[in-house]
C-alpha positions in Angstrom: 138.7 -190.4 14.3 136.8 -191.6 17.6 138.7 -193.4 20.1 137.4 -196.8 21.1 137.8 -199.2 24.0 138.6 -202.7 22.6 138.8 -205.9 24.4 140.8 -208.7 22.6 140.8 -212.1 23.8 143.8 -214.6 23.4 144.0 -218.3 24.6 146.0 -218.6 27.7 147.8 -221.7 26.3 151.0 -219.6 25.7 152.0 -216.2 26.8 150.8 -213.5 23.9 153.0 -213.6 21.8 155.0 -216.8 22.6 158.4 -215.1 22.7 161.1 -217.3 24.1 158.8 -220.5 23.5 159.8 -223.4 21.6 156.7 -223.1 19.6 155.2 -221.2 16.6 151.6 -220.1 17.3 150.6 -217.6 14.5 147.0 -216.6 16.2 149.0 -215.1 19.2 151.4 -213.3 17.0 148.3 -212.1 15.2 146.6 -211.0 18.5 149.7 -209.4 19.8 150.1 -207.4 16.3 146.5 -206.3 16.4 146.5 -205.2 20.0 149.6 -203.4 19.4 148.5 -201.7 16.2 145.0 -200.7 17.7 146.9 -199.0 20.8 149.4 -197.4 18.4 146.5 -195.8 16.6 145.4 -194.4 19.8 142.8 -196.7 21.0 142.5 -198.0 24.4 143.0 -202.0 23.9 142.4 -204.5 26.9 144.2 -207.9 26.1 142.6 -210.9 27.9 145.3 -213.7 28.2 147.9 -215.2 30.6 149.7 -213.2 33.1 153.2 -213.7 31.5 152.0 -212.4 28.3 154.1 -209.6 26.8 151.3 -206.9 26.3 151.6 -205.0 29.6 149.3 -202.3 29.0 145.7 -203.4 30.1 146.7 -206.8 30.6 143.8 -208.6 32.2 144.8 -212.3 33.1 143.3 -212.9 36.5 147.0 -213.8 37.9 146.9 -217.0 35.7 149.9 -218.0 34.2 150.0 -219.8 30.5 148.5 -223.3 30.7 151.7 -224.5 28.9 153.9 -223.5 32.1 151.2 -225.1 34.9 151.5 -228.2 32.8 155.4 -228.2 32.7 155.1 -227.7 36.5 152.6 -230.7 37.1 154.8 -232.6 35.0 157.8 -231.9 36.9 156.0 -232.5 40.6 154.9 -235.9 39.0 158.5 -236.8 37.9 159.8 -235.7 41.5 157.5 -238.2 43.2 155.8 -240.7 40.5 153.9 -242.7 42.9 152.7 -240.1 45.4 155.1 -241.4 48.0 156.1 -239.3 50.7 
């Protein structure tokens, strides 16, 4: 069998897969299982997703965490200083 180079794109809303998150997001689990299965068959798999994804081999993230984590950080900053007062 010919070994392929395969790119798989995942949303960066949550890490791929969303381990430890309070969410069930099936598309990310399917993406992870597909990438892992193809890698285990000997293919070179590149996963595009957030930097906190759990697929470490050939993860391409542009250094960005999942959007959910960015949103939680922004909400925390707003709660600390709700009116932008210094």
